[in-house]
C-alpha positions as CSV (number, residue, x, y, z in Angstrom):
1,M,2.3,5.0,-54.0
2,D,4.0,8.0,-52.3
3,I,3.0,10.9,-50.0
4,R,1.6,12.9,-53.0
5,H,-1.2,10.4,-53.5
6,F,-2.5,10.9,-50.0
7,R,-2.4,14.7,-50.5
8,Y,-4.3,14.3,-53.8
9,F,-6.9,12.1,-52.2
10,V,-7.5,14.4,-49.3
11,T,-7.6,17.5,-51.4
12,I,-10.2,16.1,-53.8
13,A,-12.2,14.8,-50.9
14,E,-12.2,18.3,-49.3
15,T,-13.1,20.2,-52.4
16,G,-15.5,17.6,-53.9
17,N,-14.2,18.5,-57.4
18,I,-11.2,17.3,-59.3
19,T,-10.8,20.6,-61.2
20,K,-10.8,22.7,-58.1
21,A,-8.5,20.3,-56.3
22,A,-6.1,20.5,-59.2
23,E,-6.1,24.3,-59.0
24,K,-5.4,24.1,-55.2
25,L,-2.6,21.7,-55.8
26,G,-1.1,23.8,-58.6
27,M,-1.4,21.2,-61.3
28,E,-3.6,20.3,-64.4
29,Q,-6.8,18.4,-64.0
30,P,-6.0,15.4,-66.4
31,P,-2.7,14.4,-64.6
32,L,-4.6,14.6,-61.2
33,S,-7.4,12.3,-62.5
34,Q,-4.8,9.9,-63.8
35,Q,-3.0,9.8,-60.4
36,I,-6.2,9.1,-58.5
37,R,-7.1,6.3,-60.9
38,R,-3.7,4.8,-60.4
39,L,-4.1,5.1,-56.6
40,E,-7.5,3.3,-56.8
41,S,-6.0,0.6,-59.0
42,S,-3.1,0.0,-56.6
43,L,-5.5,-0.1,-53.6
44,G,-8.1,-2.3,-55.4
45,V,-11.0,0.0,-54.3
46,S,-12.8,3.0,-55.8
47,L,-12.4,6.1,-53.6
48,F,-14.8,8.4,-55.5
49,R,-18.0,8.3,-57.4
50,R,-17.7,10.4,-60.5
51,Q,-20.7,12.7,-61.0
52,P,-21.5,15.4,-63.6
53,R,-20.6,18.3,-61.2
54,G,-18.0,16.7,-59.0
55,V,-17.2,13.7,-57.0
56,T,-18.3,12.1,-53.7
57,L,-16.6,9.6,-51.5
58,T,-17.5,5.9,-51.8
59,E,-17.8,3.8,-48.6
60,A,-14.2,2.8,-49.0
61,G,-13.2,6.5,-49.5
62,L,-15.0,7.5,-46.3
63,A,-13.3,4.8,-44.4
64,L,-9.8,5.6,-45.7
65,L,-10.0,9.4,-45.5
66,P,-9.2,9.7,-41.8
67,H,-6.1,7.4,-42.3
68,A,-4.9,9.6,-45.2
69,R,-5.3,12.7,-43.1
70,L,-3.4,11.1,-40.2
71,I,-0.5,10.1,-42.5
72,L,-0.3,13.7,-43.8
73,D,-0.4,15.0,-40.2
74,L,2.3,12.6,-39.1
75,R,4.5,13.7,-42.1
76,R,4.0,17.3,-41.2
77,Q,4.8,16.7,-37.6
78,F,7.8,14.6,-38.5
79,I,9.2,17.5,-40.6
80,E,8.4,20.1,-37.9
81,D,10.1,18.0,-35.2
82,A,13.2,17.4,-37.5
83,H,13.5,21.1,-38.1
84,G,13.0,21.8,-34.4
85,L,15.7,19.3,-33.5
86,A,18.1,20.8,-36.1
87,Q,17.5,24.3,-34.7
88,G,17.8,23.2,-31.0
89,K,14.2,24.1,-30.4
90,K,12.9,20.5,-29.8
91,G,13.9,17.7,-27.5
92,H,14.7,16.9,-23.9
93,L,17.6,18.7,-22.1
94,R,18.9,17.4,-18.8
95,I,20.7,20.2,-16.9
96,G,23.0,19.6,-13.9
97,L,23.5,22.5,-11.5
98,A,26.3,22.8,-8.9
99,G,25.4,23.5,-5.3
100,A,23.7,26.9,-4.7
101,V,23.7,27.7,-8.4
102,P,19.8,27.7,-8.6
103,L,19.9,30.6,-6.0
104,L,21.9,32.8,-8.4
105,P,19.1,35.0,-10.0
106,S,20.7,35.0,-13.5
107,I,20.4,31.2,-13.8
108,P,16.6,30.8,-13.4
109,F,16.3,34.0,-15.5
110,A,18.3,32.3,-18.2
111,I,16.3,29.0,-18.0
112,R,13.1,31.0,-18.2
113,Q,14.4,32.9,-21.2
114,F,15.2,29.6,-22.9
115,S,11.8,28.1,-22.1
116,N,10.1,31.1,-23.7
117,I,12.3,30.9,-26.8
118,A,12.1,27.1,-27.2
119,P,8.8,25.9,-25.6
120,G,9.2,22.6,-27.5
121,V,12.1,21.6,-25.3
122,T,11.5,19.7,-22.0
123,L,14.0,20.7,-19.3
124,S,15.0,18.5,-16.4
125,L,17.1,20.1,-13.6
126,E,19.2,18.3,-11.0
127,E,21.5,19.8,-8.3
128,S,24.7,18.2,-7.2
129,N,28.4,18.9,-6.7
130,T,30.9,19.3,-9.5
131,P,32.5,15.8,-9.4
132,A,29.1,14.1,-9.4
133,L,27.9,16.4,-12.2
134,C,30.9,15.5,-14.3
135,E,30.4,11.8,-13.7
136,A,26.7,12.1,-14.7
137,L,27.7,14.1,-17.8
138,L,30.2,11.4,-18.9
139,S,27.8,8.6,-18.3
140,Y,25.2,10.3,-20.4
141,R,22.8,10.9,-17.5
142,M,23.1,14.7,-18.1
143,D,23.5,16.7,-21.2
144,I,25.0,20.0,-19.9
145,T,26.1,21.3,-16.5
146,I,26.7,24.6,-14.7
147,L,29.5,23.8,-12.4
148,R,32.3,25.2,-10.3
149,P,35.7,24.6,-12.1
150,P,38.1,23.0,-12.2
151,V,36.7,19.6,-13.3
152,P,38.3,16.3,-12.4
153,D,38.4,15.0,-16.0
154,Q,39.6,17.9,-18.1
155,A,40.3,15.7,-21.2
156,N,36.6,14.6,-21.5
157,V,34.7,17.6,-20.1
158,Q,34.9,20.9,-22.0
159,V,34.7,23.9,-19.7
160,I,33.2,27.1,-21.0
161,P,33.5,30.2,-18.7
162,L,30.2,31.7,-17.6
163,L,30.5,34.2,-14.8
164,D,32.3,35.1,-11.6
165,E,30.0,35.6,-8.6
166,P,31.0,37.9,-5.8
167,T,31.2,36.5,-2.3
168,L,30.1,37.6,1.1
169,I,31.1,36.9,4.7
170,A,28.3,35.2,6.7
171,L,28.3,36.0,10.4
172,P,26.0,34.7,13.1
173,K,23.5,37.2,14.3
174,G,24.7,39.1,17.3
175,H,28.4,38.9,16.2
176,P,30.5,41.9,17.3
177,F,30.8,42.9,13.6
178,T,27.1,42.6,12.8
179,D,26.8,46.3,12.0
180,V,30.0,46.5,10.0
181,P,29.0,46.5,6.3
182,E,32.4,45.6,4.9
183,L,35.1,43.5,6.5
184,H,38.7,42.7,5.8
185,L,39.5,39.0,6.2
186,S,42.3,39.9,8.6
187,R,39.6,40.9,11.2
188,L,38.3,37.3,11.2
189,A,41.7,35.6,11.7
190,T,40.6,34.0,15.0
191,E,37.1,33.0,13.9
192,P,36.5,29.4,13.0
193,L,36.0,29.2,9.2
194,I,33.1,26.9,8.2
195,I,33.8,25.5,4.8
196,F,32.8,22.5,2.6
197,P,34.9,19.5,1.7
198,R,37.5,20.5,-1.0
199,E,36.6,17.7,-3.3
200,L,33.1,19.2,-3.8
201,G,34.4,22.4,-5.2
202,P,38.2,22.6,-5.3
203,G,38.3,25.9,-7.3
204,F,36.1,27.8,-4.8
205,F,37.7,26.1,-1.8
206,D,41.2,27.2,-2.9
207,A,40.0,30.7,-3.8
208,I,38.7,31.2,-0.3
209,L,42.0,30.0,1.4
210,S,44.0,32.0,-1.1
211,A,42.1,35.2,-0.2
212,Y,42.9,34.6,3.4
213,R,46.6,34.2,2.6
214,D,46.5,37.4,0.5
215,A,45.1,39.1,3.5
216,G,48.0,38.0,5.5
217,V,46.3,35.5,7.8
218,T,45.8,31.7,8.0
219,P,42.2,30.8,8.8
220,S,41.3,28.4,11.6
221,L,39.3,25.7,9.9
222,G,36.2,24.9,11.9
223,Q,33.1,22.7,11.3
224,Q,32.9,21.2,7.8
225,A,29.6,21.6,6.0
226,P,28.3,18.8,3.7
227,Q,27.9,21.2,0.8
228,I,28.3,24.9,0.0
229,A,24.8,25.9,1.0
230,G,25.1,23.8,4.2
231,T,27.5,26.4,5.6
232,I,24.7,28.9,6.4
233,P,22.8,26.8,9.0
234,L,26.1,26.1,10.8
235,V,26.9,29.9,10.9
236,A,23.4,30.5,12.2
237,A,24.1,28.0,15.0
238,G,27.1,30.1,16.1
239,L,29.8,27.6,15.1
240,G,31.9,30.0,13.1
241,V,31.9,32.3,10.0
242,S,31.9,31.4,6.3
243,I,32.6,32.9,2.9
244,V,29.7,32.1,0.6
245,P,28.6,33.0,-2.9
246,Q,26.5,36.2,-2.9
247,S,23.4,34.4,-3.9
248,L,23.3,32.5,-0.6
249,H,22.2,35.6,1.2
250,Q,18.6,34.5,0.2
251,L,18.8,31.3,2.2
252,H,18.8,32.3,5.8
253,T,18.1,35.9,7.0
254,G,16.9,35.1,10.6
255,G,20.2,33.9,12.2
256,V,22.8,35.2,9.8
257,T,24.1,38.6,8.6
258,F,26.0,39.1,5.3
259,H,28.8,41.5,4.8
260,R,30.9,42.6,1.8
261,I,34.5,41.6,1.7
262,A,37.2,44.2,1.4
263,R,39.9,43.3,-1.1
264,P,41.3,40.7,-1.4
265,A,38.0,39.0,-2.0
266,P,37.5,35.6,-3.6
267,H,35.0,35.0,-6.4
268,A,32.8,31.9,-6.9
269,T,33.5,31.0,-10.5
270,L,30.8,29.2,-12.6
271,A,31.3,27.6,-15.9
272,I,29.4,25.5,-18.4
273,G,30.5,21.8,-18.7
274,I,29.7,19.6,-21.7
275,R,31.2,16.5,-23.1
276,T,34.3,17.3,-25.1
277,G,33.6,17.4,-28.9
278,E,29.8,17.2,-28.4
279,Q,27.7,20.3,-29.0
280,P,24.5,19.2,-30.9
281,P,22.1,22.0,-31.9
282,L,20.0,21.8,-28.7
283,I,23.1,22.2,-26.4
284,H,24.5,24.9,-28.6
285,H,21.2,26.8,-28.5
286,F,21.0,26.5,-24.7
287,I,24.6,27.7,-24.3
288,T,24.0,30.7,-26.5
289,V,20.8,31.7,-24.6
290,L,22.4,31.0,-21.2
291,Q,25.4,33.2,-22.0
292,Q,23.3,36.0,-23.4
293,A,20.8,35.9,-20.6
294,C,23.6,36.1,-18.0
295,R,25.1,39.1,-19.7
296,T,21.6,40.7,-20.0
297,Y,20.8,40.0,-16.3
298,R,24.1,41.6,-15.1
299,E,23.1,44.7,-17.1
300,L,19.6,45.0,-15.6
301,P,19.2,47.8,-12.9
302,D,18.9,46.7,-9.3
């Protein structure tokens, strides 16, 4: 017995006629009749009553028909799922996001694009810092990450460049430079710089300090924020100034003003992180959509 016998059985039951069933199946009537008799013999029951103008189901046939249909449905679903997995359009994808990344408009835009293209994929999102994301990635608790390079384990985490986000200066409301749209970092030399711990994002941390050095000043390090987004409430409290990714201007508009940075200005670099040597179809598909969506979003008019 193989899957063909279930298809033969269901088709004859639905047409009520072996000749019509044979036409629908693209075969001759005598071989189909033989196959059904062999199926009945192997099952030990009669499935059909033969009549002059067709066939009807026996009690056994009526009882077994739903099971045969279920088997065919499961086979069809199995094949569809296998094809979906092979094309990266089925499955469960666990995505890790570095601090403040969900605020960058291109990221939710990309995730929405992927969900529209691959509705059969369940997405799980989790926000954390880059070292924690890498640890979760290597312990198989995440499948892909959008992080701030560099990564602590460059041998086992493959980094794929994604984008460079511009940065802004965050000032407390009422600051003397509140009405100045663009500031050179040298004008903030005496202001306490609120920054996050270096281990949470060494690349961005170093880029900020490097920009200060290129501006010819050494910043006065002030209060330390627990994470990148945590700098904004501290600025609002009047504890200092901060350099933040441009997307953070959405967080707090009441007590903070945001200003462009005159060159030299740091960038907040984002990259895709995956396990080295592992890029199954689902991850490859997501990366392709993510990169294209980020390019498309940058090209959209404001």
